[in-house]
MARKOLLO-168908 format. One record per residue (C-alpha): residue number from 1; x, y, z. Coordinates in Angstrom, 1 decimal, always signed. Example, Ala and Ser with C-alpha at 12.3 -4.5 7.8 and 13.67 -1.06 7.14 Angstrom:
<node k="1" u="+12.3" v="-4.5" w="+7.8"/>
<node k="2" u="+13.7" v="-1.1" w="+7.1"/>
END
This chain:
<node k="1" u="+78.2" v="+77.9" w="+157.0"/>
<node k="2" u="+79.3" v="+80.7" w="+155.5"/>
<node k="3" u="+82.7" v="+80.3" w="+157.2"/>
<node k="4" u="+82.9" v="+76.8" w="+156.1"/>
<node k="5" u="+82.2" v="+77.6" w="+152.5"/>
<node k="6" u="+85.1" v="+80.3" w="+152.6"/>
<node k="7" u="+87.7" v="+77.4" w="+154.0"/>
<node k="8" u="+86.5" v="+74.5" w="+151.4"/>
<node k="9" u="+87.2" v="+77.5" w="+148.9"/>
<node k="10" u="+90.7" v="+78.2" w="+150.5"/>
<node k="11" u="+91.7" v="+74.7" w="+150.4"/>
<node k="12" u="+90.9" v="+74.2" w="+146.9"/>
<node k="13" u="+92.8" v="+77.4" w="+146.6"/>
<node k="14" u="+95.8" v="+76.3" w="+148.4"/>
<node k="15" u="+95.9" v="+72.9" w="+146.4"/>
<node k="16" u="+95.4" v="+71.0" w="+149.7"/>
<node k="17" u="+92.7" v="+68.8" w="+148.0"/>
<node k="18" u="+92.9" v="+67.5" w="+144.6"/>
<node k="19" u="+95.0" v="+70.4" w="+143.3"/>
<node k="20" u="+97.8" v="+69.4" w="+145.2"/>
<node k="21" u="+97.7" v="+65.9" w="+144.0"/>
<node k="22" u="+98.4" v="+66.8" w="+140.7"/>
<node k="23" u="+101.8" v="+68.7" w="+141.6"/>
<node k="24" u="+104.2" v="+68.9" w="+144.3"/>
<node k="25" u="+104.1" v="+72.4" w="+146.1"/>
<node k="26" u="+103.6" v="+73.6" w="+149.5"/>
<node k="27" u="+102.2" v="+76.6" w="+149.4"/>
<node k="28" u="+102.1" v="+79.9" w="+147.5"/>
<node k="29" u="+103.9" v="+81.6" w="+150.8"/>
<node k="30" u="+106.6" v="+79.2" w="+150.3"/>
<node k="31" u="+106.9" v="+79.9" w="+146.5"/>
<node k="32" u="+107.1" v="+83.7" w="+147.3"/>
<node k="33" u="+109.6" v="+83.1" w="+150.4"/>
<node k="34" u="+112.0" v="+81.2" w="+148.2"/>
<node k="35" u="+111.9" v="+84.0" w="+145.4"/>
<node k="36" u="+112.6" v="+86.6" w="+148.1"/>
<node k="37" u="+115.5" v="+84.3" w="+149.6"/>
<node k="38" u="+117.3" v="+84.1" w="+146.1"/>
<node k="39" u="+116.6" v="+87.5" w="+145.5"/>
<node k="40" u="+118.4" v="+88.7" w="+148.7"/>
<node k="41" u="+121.5" v="+86.9" w="+147.1"/>
<node k="42" u="+121.2" v="+89.7" w="+144.6"/>
<node k="43" u="+121.5" v="+92.4" w="+146.6"/>
<node k="44" u="+124.2" v="+91.0" w="+148.6"/>
<node k="45" u="+126.1" v="+89.9" w="+146.0"/>
<node k="46" u="+125.8" v="+92.9" w="+143.3"/>
<node k="47" u="+129.5" v="+94.3" w="+142.8"/>
<node k="48" u="+129.5" v="+93.0" w="+139.3"/>
<node k="49" u="+126.6" v="+92.4" w="+136.4"/>
<node k="50" u="+127.8" v="+88.6" w="+136.3"/>
<node k="51" u="+127.1" v="+87.9" w="+140.1"/>
<node k="52" u="+123.9" v="+89.7" w="+139.2"/>
<node k="53" u="+123.3" v="+87.2" w="+136.4"/>
<node k="54" u="+124.5" v="+84.2" w="+138.1"/>
<node k="55" u="+122.3" v="+84.7" w="+141.3"/>
<node k="56" u="+119.4" v="+85.6" w="+139.2"/>
<node k="57" u="+119.4" v="+82.5" w="+137.6"/>
<node k="58" u="+118.5" v="+80.9" w="+140.6"/>
<node k="59" u="+115.6" v="+83.6" w="+141.4"/>
<node k="60" u="+114.2" v="+82.5" w="+138.1"/>
<node k="61" u="+114.7" v="+78.5" w="+138.8"/>
<node k="62" u="+112.4" v="+79.1" w="+142.1"/>
<node k="63" u="+109.7" v="+81.2" w="+140.3"/>
<node k="64" u="+109.8" v="+78.5" w="+137.5"/>
<node k="65" u="+109.2" v="+75.5" w="+140.1"/>
<node k="66" u="+105.9" v="+77.9" w="+141.4"/>
<node k="67" u="+104.5" v="+78.7" w="+138.3"/>
<node k="68" u="+102.7" v="+75.7" w="+137.6"/>
<node k="69" u="+101.3" v="+76.0" w="+140.8"/>
<node k="70" u="+99.8" v="+79.6" w="+139.8"/>
<node k="71" u="+98.7" v="+78.4" w="+136.1"/>
<node k="72" u="+96.7" v="+75.8" w="+137.7"/>
<node k="73" u="+95.3" v="+78.3" w="+140.2"/>
<node k="74" u="+94.1" v="+80.2" w="+137.7"/>
<node k="75" u="+92.1" v="+77.1" w="+136.4"/>
<node k="76" u="+90.0" v="+76.7" w="+139.2"/>
<node k="77" u="+86.6" v="+77.9" w="+138.5"/>
<node k="78" u="+83.1" v="+78.1" w="+140.3"/>
<node k="79" u="+84.3" v="+79.4" w="+143.4"/>
<node k="80" u="+82.1" v="+81.1" w="+145.8"/>
<node k="81" u="+82.8" v="+85.2" w="+146.1"/>
<node k="82" u="+85.0" v="+85.4" w="+149.0"/>
<node k="83" u="+87.0" v="+82.4" w="+148.2"/>
<node k="84" u="+87.3" v="+83.9" w="+144.8"/>
<node k="85" u="+89.1" v="+87.0" w="+146.3"/>
<node k="86" u="+91.1" v="+84.4" w="+148.3"/>
<node k="87" u="+92.0" v="+82.8" w="+145.1"/>
<node k="88" u="+93.0" v="+86.3" w="+143.2"/>
<node k="89" u="+94.9" v="+87.2" w="+146.0"/>
<node k="90" u="+97.1" v="+84.2" w="+145.3"/>
<node k="91" u="+97.4" v="+84.7" w="+142.2"/>
<node k="92" u="+98.5" v="+88.6" w="+142.5"/>
<node k="93" u="+101.4" v="+87.0" w="+144.7"/>
<node k="94" u="+102.6" v="+85.0" w="+141.7"/>
<node k="95" u="+102.0" v="+88.1" w="+139.5"/>
<node k="96" u="+104.3" v="+90.1" w="+141.6"/>
<node k="97" u="+107.1" v="+87.5" w="+141.1"/>
<node k="98" u="+106.2" v="+87.5" w="+137.5"/>
<node k="99" u="+106.8" v="+91.0" w="+137.1"/>
<node k="100" u="+110.3" v="+90.9" w="+138.6"/>
<node k="101" u="+111.5" v="+87.9" w="+137.0"/>
<node k="102" u="+110.4" v="+88.7" w="+133.4"/>
<node k="103" u="+111.3" v="+92.5" w="+133.7"/>
<node k="104" u="+114.7" v="+91.7" w="+135.6"/>
<node k="105" u="+116.1" v="+89.3" w="+132.7"/>
<node k="106" u="+115.0" v="+91.8" w="+130.3"/>
<node k="107" u="+117.1" v="+94.8" w="+132.5"/>
<node k="108" u="+120.1" v="+92.2" w="+132.6"/>
<node k="109" u="+120.4" v="+92.7" w="+128.6"/>
<node k="110" u="+120.2" v="+96.5" w="+129.4"/>
<node k="111" u="+123.8" v="+98.0" w="+129.4"/>
<node k="112" u="+122.4" v="+101.3" w="+130.6"/>
<node k="113" u="+122.1" v="+99.8" w="+134.4"/>
<node k="114" u="+125.5" v="+99.3" w="+136.7"/>
<node k="115" u="+125.8" v="+96.4" w="+138.8"/>
<node k="116" u="+125.0" v="+98.7" w="+141.6"/>
<node k="117" u="+121.7" v="+99.8" w="+140.0"/>
<node k="118" u="+120.3" v="+96.4" w="+139.2"/>
<node k="119" u="+121.2" v="+95.1" w="+142.9"/>
<node k="120" u="+119.2" v="+98.3" w="+143.8"/>
<node k="121" u="+116.1" v="+97.6" w="+141.5"/>
<node k="122" u="+116.4" v="+93.7" w="+143.0"/>
<node k="123" u="+116.1" v="+94.7" w="+146.7"/>
<node k="124" u="+113.2" v="+96.9" w="+145.4"/>
<node k="125" u="+111.2" v="+94.0" w="+143.9"/>
<node k="126" u="+112.2" v="+92.2" w="+147.3"/>
<node k="127" u="+110.6" v="+94.5" w="+149.4"/>
<node k="128" u="+107.4" v="+94.6" w="+147.6"/>
<node k="129" u="+107.2" v="+90.7" w="+147.3"/>
<node k="130" u="+107.8" v="+90.8" w="+151.0"/>
<node k="131" u="+105.0" v="+92.9" w="+151.8"/>
<node k="132" u="+102.7" v="+91.1" w="+149.6"/>
<node k="133" u="+103.8" v="+87.9" w="+151.4"/>
<node k="134" u="+103.2" v="+89.1" w="+154.7"/>
<node k="135" u="+99.9" v="+90.4" w="+153.8"/>
<node k="136" u="+98.7" v="+87.2" w="+152.2"/>
<node k="137" u="+100.0" v="+85.3" w="+155.7"/>
<node k="138" u="+97.8" v="+87.6" w="+157.8"/>
<node k="139" u="+94.9" v="+86.7" w="+155.2"/>
<node k="140" u="+95.8" v="+82.9" w="+155.5"/>
<node k="141" u="+95.8" v="+82.8" w="+159.1"/>
<node k="142" u="+92.6" v="+84.7" w="+160.1"/>
<node k="143" u="+90.6" v="+82.5" w="+157.7"/>
<node k="144" u="+92.3" v="+79.3" w="+159.2"/>
<node k="145" u="+92.0" v="+80.5" w="+162.6"/>
<node k="146" u="+89.6" v="+78.3" w="+164.9"/>
<node k="147" u="+88.8" v="+80.9" w="+167.4"/>
<node k="148" u="+85.1" v="+81.9" w="+168.0"/>
<node k="149" u="+85.8" v="+85.5" w="+168.4"/>
<node k="150" u="+85.7" v="+86.6" w="+164.9"/>
<node k="151" u="+82.2" v="+86.8" w="+163.1"/>
<node k="152" u="+82.1" v="+85.8" w="+159.2"/>
<node k="153" u="+81.8" v="+89.6" w="+158.7"/>
<node k="154" u="+85.1" v="+90.5" w="+160.5"/>
<node k="155" u="+86.8" v="+87.7" w="+158.5"/>
<node k="156" u="+85.5" v="+88.6" w="+155.1"/>
<node k="157" u="+86.4" v="+92.3" w="+155.9"/>
<node k="158" u="+89.7" v="+91.2" w="+156.5"/>
<node k="159" u="+89.7" v="+89.2" w="+153.5"/>
<node k="160" u="+88.9" v="+92.3" w="+151.3"/>
<node k="161" u="+91.5" v="+94.3" w="+153.2"/>
<node k="162" u="+94.0" v="+91.9" w="+152.6"/>
<node k="163" u="+93.2" v="+91.5" w="+148.7"/>
<node k="164" u="+93.4" v="+95.3" w="+148.3"/>
<node k="165" u="+96.6" v="+95.8" w="+149.9"/>
<node k="166" u="+98.0" v="+92.7" w="+147.7"/>
<node k="167" u="+96.3" v="+94.2" w="+144.5"/>
<node k="168" u="+98.3" v="+97.6" w="+145.4"/>
<node k="169" u="+101.4" v="+95.8" w="+145.8"/>
<node k="170" u="+100.9" v="+94.4" w="+142.5"/>
<node k="171" u="+100.2" v="+97.8" w="+140.9"/>
<node k="172" u="+102.8" v="+99.6" w="+142.6"/>
<node k="173" u="+105.5" v="+96.6" w="+141.2"/>
<node k="174" u="+104.2" v="+97.5" w="+137.5"/>
<node k="175" u="+104.8" v="+101.0" w="+138.3"/>
<node k="176" u="+108.2" v="+100.7" w="+140.0"/>
<node k="177" u="+109.2" v="+98.3" w="+136.8"/>
<node k="178" u="+108.1" v="+101.0" w="+134.0"/>
<node k="179" u="+109.6" v="+104.2" w="+136.4"/>
<node k="180" u="+112.8" v="+101.9" w="+136.5"/>
<node k="181" u="+112.9" v="+101.3" w="+132.6"/>
<node k="182" u="+112.2" v="+105.2" w="+132.0"/>
<node k="183" u="+115.7" v="+105.6" w="+133.7"/>
<node k="184" u="+117.4" v="+103.3" w="+131.1"/>
<node k="185" u="+115.1" v="+105.0" w="+128.1"/>
<node k="186" u="+116.4" v="+108.7" w="+129.1"/>
<node k="187" u="+120.3" v="+107.3" w="+129.1"/>
<node k="188" u="+119.5" v="+105.5" w="+125.9"/>
<node k="189" u="+118.0" v="+108.7" w="+124.3"/>
<node k="190" u="+121.3" v="+110.8" w="+125.4"/>
<node k="191" u="+123.1" v="+108.1" w="+123.3"/>
<node k="192" u="+121.1" v="+108.1" w="+120.4"/>
<node k="193" u="+119.9" v="+104.4" w="+121.2"/>
<node k="194" u="+116.3" v="+105.0" w="+122.7"/>
<node k="195" u="+114.7" v="+102.9" w="+119.6"/>
<node k="196" u="+116.7" v="+99.8" w="+120.3"/>
<node k="197" u="+116.0" v="+99.8" w="+124.3"/>
<node k="198" u="+112.3" v="+100.7" w="+123.5"/>
<node k="199" u="+112.4" v="+97.4" w="+121.1"/>
<node k="200" u="+113.8" v="+95.6" w="+124.2"/>
<node k="201" u="+111.3" v="+96.3" w="+126.5"/>
<node k="202" u="+108.2" v="+97.1" w="+124.3"/>
<node k="203" u="+107.5" v="+99.5" w="+122.1"/>
<node k="204" u="+104.4" v="+101.4" w="+123.9"/>
<node k="205" u="+106.6" v="+104.3" w="+124.8"/>
<node k="206" u="+103.9" v="+105.8" w="+127.0"/>
<node k="207" u="+103.7" v="+103.2" w="+129.3"/>
<node k="208" u="+107.1" v="+103.9" w="+130.9"/>
<node k="209" u="+106.1" v="+107.7" w="+131.6"/>
END
């Protein structure tokens, strides 16, 4: 019975019931993979800043197409406890993409990064999103499995593990962002330009150290 509740909750969260009827989307893995594929174009063609900017526009476009999904997902309430963890895992995948898109867009306005460095930063974001997406796929496969060899507790243990893993990747993405920004701040300080760069990213200086 508990497994049925979890699966029902997952169906709601994935948008395969009434939620899906409100807007077109396949699933969060497709959204994440679209962002990853577009981000790989940045990594492969980062010889000039103009190339990076051009390819980032496609990353942003793909993310914006999926953002409505995540916004509606956040509005789903009254889920059973374990389905709530599934929901939050999906939302954190969206947060990784959001941190990437919103932060990288500011980095493109920051002249203290070279084109090669921007490509390397994009590569790091891509790897973090890939790890999160792989964990999400594992969770989905387990919950959707029709096999009888796994108990409800074993399924829920895997949900817990995947939730904690994606949370780690989300937090690591924040840390990665702040550390990259701190490099720019050091360079800006050497040029007497630190105040302007802080204003670009937000003036809470302590967050970047």
